[in-house]
C-alpha positions in Angstrom: 77.9 94.7 65.6 79.3 97.4 63.8 82.0 99.7 65.0 83.4 103.2 63.8 87.1 103.5 64.7 89.1 107.0 64.4 92.3 105.9 62.5 93.5 109.5 61.9 96.6 108.6 64.1 96.8 105.3 63.0 99.2 104.1 66.0 96.3 105.4 68.4 93.2 104.4 67.3 90.4 104.8 69.2 86.4 103.6 69.2 84.1 106.3 68.0 80.6 104.4 68.4 78.9 101.0 68.1 76.1 99.5 66.8 75.2 96.5 67.5 72.5 94.2 65.7 70.8 91.8 67.1 72.2 89.1 64.6 75.5 88.2 62.9 76.7 91.4 60.6 78.5 89.6 57.7 78.1 92.8 54.5 78.8 96.7 54.8 78.7 99.6 52.9 79.3 103.3 53.2 77.8 105.9 51.4 77.4 109.3 52.6 76.1 109.6 56.0 74.8 106.3 56.3 76.0 102.7 57.2 74.5 99.7 55.3 74.6 96.5 57.0 74.0 93.1 55.9 73.0 91.0 59.0 72.1 88.1 58.1 68.7 86.9 58.7 68.1 90.2 60.6 67.9 92.2 57.3 68.9 95.3 56.6 70.2 98.0 58.9 70.8 101.5 58.0 72.8 103.3 60.6 73.0 107.2 60.5 76.9 108.2 60.9 76.5 111.8 60.1 78.1 112.3 63.7 80.4 109.2 64.2 80.4 109.2 67.8 76.5 109.1 67.7 75.7 106.5 65.2 72.1 105.4 65.3 69.6 103.1 63.8 67.2 104.5 61.6 65.8 102.2 58.9 65.5 98.3 59.0 64.3 96.3 55.8 63.9 92.4 56.2 64.2 89.7 58.3 66.3 87.4 55.0 69.5 85.6 54.6 71.7 89.1 54.0 75.1 88.4 53.4 76.9 91.6 51.6 75.9 94.5 50.3 76.8 97.4 47.8 75.1 101.0 47.5 74.9 103.2 44.2 73.0 106.3 44.3 69.1 105.8 46.1 69.7 101.7 45.7 71.3 99.0 48.1 72.3 95.7 46.4 71.6 92.6 49.0 73.3 89.5 48.2 72.7 86.0 50.4 71.2 83.1 49.6 69.6 82.8 47.2 70.0 85.8 44.8 70.1 89.7 44.8 67.4 91.9 46.3 67.7 95.5 45.1 66.5 98.5 47.4 65.3 102.1 47.4 66.9 103.9 50.1 66.0 107.2 48.8 64.0 107.5 52.2 66.8 105.6 54.6 63.7 105.1 57.4 61.8 103.3 55.2 63.9 101.1 52.6 61.8 99.7 49.9 62.6 96.3 47.9 62.3 97.4 44.3 63.7 94.3 42.4 65.1 91.2 43.3 66.5 87.6 40.9 66.6 84.7 42.7 67.7 80.7 42.1 71.3 81.9 42.2 72.6 79.8 45.2 75.0 81.3 48.0 76.0 84.6 47.0 79.0 86.6 48.2 80.0 89.7 47.3 78.5 92.0 44.8 79.5 95.0 43.2 78.3 97.8 40.8 79.4 99.8 37.8 76.7 101.5 35.4 73.9 99.6 34.4 75.6 96.2 35.9 75.6 94.1 39.3 78.7 92.0 39.8 78.0 88.9 42.2 80.9 86.7 43.7 79.3 83.4 44.2 80.9 80.9 46.0 78.7 77.5 45.0 79.3 74.1 43.9 76.5 74.4 41.2 75.9 78.1 40.6 79.8 79.4 41.1 81.8 82.3 39.3 81.1 85.6 38.1 77.1 86.5 37.5 76.7 90.0 35.7 73.1 91.4 35.5 71.5 94.0 34.1 70.3 96.6 36.4 69.4 99.4 34.2 65.5 99.0 35.3 65.9 98.0 39.2 62.7 96.4 39.1 63.4 93.9 36.7 67.0 92.5 36.8 68.5 90.4 34.4 71.3 88.4 34.3 73.2 88.7 31.3 76.6 87.4 31.6 78.3 84.3 33.9 82.1 83.5 34.3 81.8 79.8 36.0 85.5 78.8 35.8 85.5 78.7 39.5 83.6 79.8 42.9 84.4 83.3 44.1 84.2 84.8 47.4 85.9 87.7 46.8 85.3 90.9 44.0 86.3 94.1 42.9 85.4 95.6 39.9 87.9 98.7 38.0 87.7 99.9 34.8 86.5 97.0 32.4 88.3 94.2 34.5 87.0 92.2 37.3 88.8 90.6 40.3 88.0 87.5 41.9 89.1 85.9 44.9 88.1 81.7 45.4 90.0 80.9 48.2 93.1 79.5 46.6 93.4 82.2 43.2 93.2 85.8 42.1 91.2 85.6 39.1 91.5 88.9 36.6 88.9 89.2 34.1 88.2 90.8 30.9 84.6 92.5 31.2 84.5 95.0 28.8 81.5 92.5 27.2 79.5 92.0 29.7 77.5 89.4 28.1 81.0 87.6 27.4 83.7 87.6 30.5 87.0 86.6 29.7 89.6 85.5 32.2 93.0 86.9 31.1 95.1 86.3 34.0 95.4 84.8 37.4 98.0 84.1 40.3 97.7 81.7 42.7 97.8 82.6 46.8 99.6 81.2 49.1 96.8 81.0 51.8 92.9 81.1 51.4 92.2 84.1 49.3 89.3 85.8 51.2 88.8 89.1 49.7 90.4 91.7 47.2 90.7 95.6 46.7 92.3 97.6 43.9 93.7 100.8 44.0 96.2 102.1 41.2 98.2 99.2 40.1 97.8 97.2 42.5 95.7 94.8 43.8 95.4 93.7 47.9 94.5 90.5 48.7 93.0 89.2 51.8 94.8 85.8 51.9 93.3 84.2 55.0 96.4 82.8 57.2 98.8 84.3 54.9 97.8 87.7 55.6 98.0 90.9 53.3 99.4 90.0 49.8 100.4 92.7 47.5 99.8 92.0 43.7 101.2 94.4 40.9 98.3 94.1 38.1 99.9 96.6 36.1 99.8 94.1 33.2 96.4 92.4 33.8 97.7 89.3 31.8 100.9 88.8 34.1 100.0 90.0 37.8 102.9 89.0 40.0 103.3 89.2 43.9 105.7 92.3 45.1 105.1 92.2 48.8 103.1 90.2 51.6 102.5 90.7 55.3 101.0 88.3 57.7 100.7 90.1 61.1 97.2 88.2 61.7 95.7 85.1 62.5 93.0 85.1 59.5 92.6 88.0 57.0 89.0 88.1 56.2 88.5 91.3 54.4 90.8 94.4 53.4 90.5 97.9 52.3 92.7 100.9 51.1 93.0 104.4 51.7 95.8 106.5 50.5 98.8 105.0 52.2 97.1 102.4 54.4 95.8 98.8 54.1 92.9 98.3 56.8 92.2 94.3 57.6 89.8 93.0 59.0 91.2 90.1 61.2 89.0 87.6 62.7 89.4 87.7 66.4 92.5 89.7 66.3 90.4 92.8 65.2 91.5 95.5 62.8 95.0 95.6 61.6 96.7 98.9 60.1 99.3 98.4 57.4 101.6 101.1 55.8 101.7 100.2 51.9 103.5 103.5 51.0 106.0 101.3 49.6 104.4 98.1 48.3 107.3 95.8 48.4 108.1 96.4 52.1 104.3 96.3 54.0 104.7 97.1 57.9 102.0 97.1 60.5 101.6 100.5 62.6 98.5 99.7 64.6 95.5 97.8 65.4 92.3 98.1 67.1 90.9 95.2 69.3 87.5 94.8 68.4 85.0 92.9 71.1 84.0 90.0 68.6 85.3 88.8 65.2 86.0 91.7 62.5 84.9 90.2 59.2 84.3 93.4 57.2 86.3 96.8 57.1 85.2 99.8 54.9 87.8 103.0 54.9 
């Protein structure tokens, strides 16, 4: 399901509210007063979180094999098996699909930046980073592809894309969306699942190797500066201020102080009732 956790006191977390979709929740985005939950074969659930301790379902679109979701303005971008679906959520109670593109295999993380959507794809045939022109949401068009490796995690910052593929983090120059170029990479000791970027650092959820902190001040030569493995398996990571939040499988939510990137340390955790695989902070 979906949980809202009060982390205002990092060492004393408390559940604010809980919403339980009928299917596995695999993707999560938050925009304004709403949370958008990709709920596997039960579609997109839109939950009103304007009152955190009283979250409630207000809109639903599906079913389809939804896996991840990103929200930009009035549009929700949803990936799954087959491709990308774009929904108009200007009325959260009645989301309407306005465009899609298929035949893309197993799509994972999706992110948007301006007129483009970026899709991380973990697939032996279609794998890599797909770049789509979404200036007309009703007709998304693929304009660029990096097929150097399959991809699970994705972060877009400035004109760089950071992708994780289970073994590495790769840094791509996407200034020309039609011709993404790899400029740097770093091998991680675990199974690199996801990545988020804040300032000069990339934070990798690295499976059984926990959190890896990478200096990306020079994107052509990224290097690890700190790490912490407090969890059974790090699936997802979010960063807010001086803290990193890790969705850590059956070990719940872990909260890591990253004020000094070279010496991260755990300051708290919240034991979720089931597997924690996505986090937004």
